MARMILUM-672828 format. One record per residue (C-alpha): y, z, x. Coordinates in steps of 0.05 Angstrom, whole numbers, plus 5000, padded with zeros to 4 digits. Each point is the difference from the previous one (the first is absolute). Layout:
YZX...
END
This chain:
656959826027502349984930498849414956505149734948498449914927505149584960499850104922502249534948498749854929500049414950500750124927502650574958496350675005501950224932494650004952504749864941502849395040502749384964495149514971496749565052500150555055492150064999499150095076502650485051498649955077501450485056498049805071500450355067500249505061497650385063502649795066499950305069507250055014507049924966502349445043502549394974494749494987500649415050496149514952505450114949505949925042497349335027498449794929507550144984502049545058494849464980502750004932507250035017501250634968505050575023496850465042501650554950496249574941495950454961493149764981499250194922494549764959503549944934506049615037496649515045498049304984492649785002501149655067502850625030494850404973494349585028503549995070500250754994493050114989498149515054504450315054497850684978493049885011500050195073504050654983496050645015499650414933495750264946500950074926498350544950502249874931499250274926499849504943501550244928498349634938503850464950495849814942493750275034503050675026496450664977503550554961501450385064504649525026503449834930503050724997504449855064507049725001501649405051502150495055494050444994495249384993503449775068499350645036492550004973498349335026503250085066496550675013493049754978500149385036502150365065494550544988494349474985500749885076496650395055503950465037498149625063504149364967505750414978501950645035506950255023502649294988506949764973500849694930506049604990501949884922504849434981505850334969496550674985504750554972500050675025496450274940494449495005498850165077500250774981495449914947495249585036499850535059498550594955494649624966496649785066501250685030496350334940493949515001499650085077500150774994494350064947495449525041502250265068502149335022505449795055506349764968500149254996506949965013504550345048506349714975501349584930506149615010504249534959502749335026504149354981494749424999506049555021499550325069492450175004494749415013494450504978502950104933501049234994492849895020498150534947503949644947496649365015493150344996501550384937502549354967494149605017494950524977503950044930500249274992492349985017498950544948504149614947495949375015506049585023498049895071494650235050501749565060505050465029495850674994494149515030504250035066499550715015493850234958496050225064506050525013499250304935495950635012500950374931501149584934499850564947499749794929503050564960496650194938
END
């Protein structure tokens, strides 16, 4: 049965980004299905939020964040993430624009996993354009042909995070990892640290 990988990012992928945008993070939240997450529905009710409320790291209060990470502790998921400190990137990456860099990170982060962990699964990207999905599909296909590897994803889809709990979980994961990388807060990341199976520090 196919697994679902929900992708989200935090920060600006462009290497010529505005001053202060030193970190960029992409994360994949791996889940066994695409069903709504019961724990998040229960949390919305507990916090007296609308059933359609979107959990979004940058827009939530500290109390809402804390409640989210406590509630998600019992959710079955795994995390793969790429953390970029732009000042330490090699010349190989510095030649890329933001679009190319995003494709490179998503492809390499995926292929770092064993084919037993990611094979013929489904990738869902928050607000992905047709151009991004096509470029990523082509890049992964090329890599897999060269290495005689089974394709990691049978489908690469785009979705709206307002309607997808998996994408909201990915947003909260990537926000916590970026805050940790910036040295702002490590408590949130600590709540799911045992679910992180790959934390790639991109050089």
